[in-house]
C-alpha positions, 0 to 999 in steps of 0.5 A: 685851191681845194675847198679843203685847204682853203677851209684849213687856212682858214682856221690857222688865219683866225688863230694866228695870221703869222703862222699863215704868212709863214706857210710855204706855198705848198704848205698853204695848198696842203690838205689832207685828203676827204674821199676814201680815207674819210669814206673808209672810216666811216665804213670802218666805223658803221658797216657793221655786215660788209666793209668794202672800202679797204684797199688790203686783202682780208681773209677770216676777218683779218689782213691776210698774210704768208706764214712764212712772213709772221713767222718773223712777228709775234705782233698780230697782222692787223697791228703789222701788215695793215695800213696805220693812218698818215697821222700815225697810229693814234696811241703812240701819237698821244703815248709820245707827247705824253713822254715829250711833256714828262721830259720837257717839264717847262712844256706844262700848261702849254698848248702844242699840236699831237705830234704826227708820225714820220718816217723817221726825221729825214722824212720829218726835214722833208715833209717840215720844208714842204710845209714851210719853205719856198725855193730860194728861201734861206735857213739858217744853219751853223758851220758844224751841220750834218750833212744830209741837210744840204741834200733835204733842204739845198737839193730837194728843196731849192732852199739856199743855206746861210752859216754862222760859226757854231763855236766862240773862240771860248769854245761854247755856243756862238751866241753873237754870230747867232744874233748876227746871222738872225739880224743880217737875214732878218733885213733880207726877208720878213721870214727867217728860217733856222735849224737848232741840232743839240745835241749837235751832229758831228761835234756832239755839242748842247749848250749850256742852261745860260746859252740856251736861254740866250738862244731863246731870247735872241729868237724871241727878240727877233720876233719882237722886231716884227720878223716871223721866225720858222725855228726848227729843232733837230732833236734826234739824239735828245736825252744823250747829255753827258754833263750837269750844266748842259740843256736837259730840256729841249729849246722847243720848250721855251719857244713853244707859245711864246710869241705869235710870230716863232712858230716851234717844230719839233722833230724827234723820233724813236730812232736814236732815243730808244736804238731802233735806227731802222725802224724809222719813227719820227715825229713833228710837233707843232708849237706857237702862240694861239688865240682861240681854239688852239687844238683847232689851229693845231689840228688844221697844222696836222692835217696839212703835215699828214696831207704831205705825209700822204702824198710822199709816203702814204704812211709809216709802217704799222708794224714799226709803230705798234713795235715802238708804242709796245716798247713804250708801254712797257714795265721795263722800258725805263730801266732799260733805257737807263742801262743803255744811258749808262753805256753811253756815259761811261764811253764818254767819260772814257773818251775824256779821259783819253783825249786829255794825253799832252800826247796828242796835242801836237796833232789835234784840238777837240771841239767840245763835245758833252752829249750825242753820238760824236765828237770831232777833232781840229787837225792842226797840220794834215788832211782830213780826207787824206787822214780817213783814207790814210787810217782805213787802208793802213790801219783798219780804222773808220772815221768821217771827214768833214772838210779839210781840217775835221775828222767826226768819230761815232763813239758810239759804235766803239766799245769803252774798252776799245777807246785808247787804242782808236785814238792812238791809231788816230794818232799814229796815223797823223805821224805818219802823214806828217812824216811823209814827204810834203809834210 
């Protein structure tokens, strides 16, 4: 093991040995190299005459650039073309943490890490798997999931997925199934891993405040009985809430620092929160219970995480980070974000009104939805994939089939005035198939 990794592990062990136990083999071996990067940082501070350490080309004291490139960019070459640190741009990390604390008041007084910048949440998930999961470890997920989890965890990292039903028969989050799944897994391994994705993709469901409290209590009870629990909070659609009684804070706020055997990992991003999907700016933030100097322990975890970033994509794009930071610091940011939220809220309200029509009852049930980008139909007597293809071929309507019964509709990309026609066409497609031979 590299001596730097050993030093970081010692810091983590002293702060909380359970966190060290939860690290994967790769996580224990990860470190942030001191070589060229640290020497370059030292030179940047002290080399007042010539700095011949950086692996970029410069001209007249700025990054060398082509006018044809810079004609599309208003930021300076230093803020757009230069390398960003593997940890992420320092000002952006600090600003995102400030905003996280403002959006999650329950974090007040709790010690959490400084976010590490990732190439959005998909990269964050992969880095998290590198840090915390070994091949053949098990991760718990509901039966309604974003399909990319399978690619990231199972295909790329050899992790096994176990499912539990997301919804109870009453239509809310299935607390009993969740608790049963944790108990079953706790009986087989000392480390549990789970992903909680709210607002949920594909259903658009966020738990109520009571359900959120129940989820946190189940996790903490599991930890209290001696299991280490790695909780990954995929908060990709955070803030897009359309009901009054659902959680307004991330479960990260309830779990961070709540128990020494719980490692809460918040994955979020500018991607959906501020509508910049292609800029690929995401964050990993840690929250756990530490004794002694928590900042030192979090610093060690941040260095290991930055090492994983360094070893994959090296760093997230400087241009994207600079654009996001500029927007977050803009005087008009809050008003602009509220304006777009109101557009999404009106679409969700229109969607509810349309789906309340009795004429659709023969075709589908609607899974609970109250947030995010999506909603799901549970088809009663036609195959979802057949319906998807039929809608595309005959009516020019695109939707996503999930298994044999579920059809996901992204109302985020449908104008409010088009929602009625969209569901009328989906309903017509169902009727077409119901009347086809064999039905």
